[in-house]
C-alpha positions, 0 to 999 in steps of 0.5 A: 522455524521448523515449518519454514525449513520443511517448506523450503526443502520441499520447494527445492526438491519437488518445486511443483509440490512445494508450490501446491503446499504453499498455496494450499496452506496460505489459502486455508490459513487466510480463509480461517483467519478471515472468518475468525476476524470478520465477526469481531471486526463487524461487531466492534465496528458497528459499536464504534459507528453507533457509540463512537467509543474509542475502545471499539475503534482500537479493537477494530484496528487490533483485530485487523492488525492480527489478520495482517500479521498472520498473513505476514507470518505466512510469507515468512514461513510457507514461501521458499527462500527469496531475495527480497530487498527492502529499504525503509527510512529508520525514522518512521514509526507506528505512531506516525501519520504518513501519506504514502505514494507508490507505483502500482503493477499488481494486486500483490502490491498492497500485500507487500505494503502490509508486509513491510509495514509490520512494526514499522508503519501504522495501519495502511488505508487507501481511497476506495469506492463508496459502492464497496460498502455493499460487499459483505464483511469487506466493504463494512470493514473498510468503513469501520477502519475509516478508509476514505470512501469516494462517491463519484458523481457523473457529469450527467448526474451533476447536469441533472442536479447541480448541487452535486458538484463538489460533493464528492470532494467534500465527502472525501475530505470528511472521510480523510478527517476521520483519521486525524486522531489516530496514526495512519498510513494513507496510500495513494497509487498516483497512476490511478490504475495498474501498469500494463504495456498497453496502457503505457502505449495508449497514454504515450507515457513519457516514463519508461516504467510508469504511467502518467501520475495524477495529483488530485487524490494526494492533493485532497489528502493534503487539504483534508489532513493538513498539519496532521501529516508527519511526512510524505513517503514514496514507495517504489516496488519492482518485480525483476522477474515479471509482474506477479498475480496474487496466486504467484505470491502464495505459490512462492513464485516471487523469488526476487522483489525490490522495495524502496521507501524514502521521504519526499519533501514538498515545497512549503509554499505549495503545501500551504496552498494545497492545504488551504484548498488551492488545488480546487480553486487555483489553476496555477496551484494545480499546475505547480502541484502537477509539476512537483508530482511529475518531478517525483515520478521522473526520479522514481522512473530512474530509481526503478531502472537502477533497482532492476540493474542492481538485481541483474548484476547480482546472482541470487544464490541460495547459500548466500541468502541463507544467512540473511533468511535465518533470522526474523524478518524484523532484523532483516528489514533493519539490516537492509534499511537505508536513511533516504 
């Protein structure tokens, strides 16, 4: 990887110039690829929406994966040497159907999900606001890719038109159901917002590193997808050197990163109750679901403490990491994978 070697040496010998080179290269390539991919996604997506053709659906997914994989190649080749510790279960695969829950700290999180998922997990979708559909190209891409799009009705709107009550849930379930006939990773940030110290204090969160979780979105996905789900995955992301901005990623400022993905099990009777709509109709089921989510969140909080301590107990030395970074990323991830 000649480009990789050149950029890494530039970062070592002239860090400011290296950051500028990485950011400029990444911005240019992402912009070009977005323009290159945008038209076919729109054309094939419109064809899919009008005709329902499976080949058009596959084309939209293939073009999107090309765009994501191009971004991932940038991470591998235009960033400096890095200590990224990524653990994935060895039994996940690109033909699976997974619900993925995660903590949320930065806009970078979703790029990290895409990076670790390449050749390991299906294309990631997440819940979005329906209003995003009006954003040119991006909004329509979300729609064509079957991202579950949520219409939120205010209390005032429901008061004026009681028929709207529950419509958002119905529409979200219908949107989730579009994923049933294809592999998917449906991502849900259970905190509902990015973590900040001020939000943590305002919530009086009982967790050290996390905001309070919500259970509604995950319950909705379980109810809509039911037995289609192959498993529920829990992803924990840590940034030992502080929460990055999106430009920090492409400048090469994220030298250390920890990602742990593991299977989590939900009690069978609770899953059955949620699948049958119990979260919306039974307060006892809702309380049980929230209790299970809280348990997962306490375990995640402890795991974050352990992951951060692990980084602090080991020094990141370029020479030591060089041997791990010399091969391709697939072998790196495989070597670092642990069965949860």
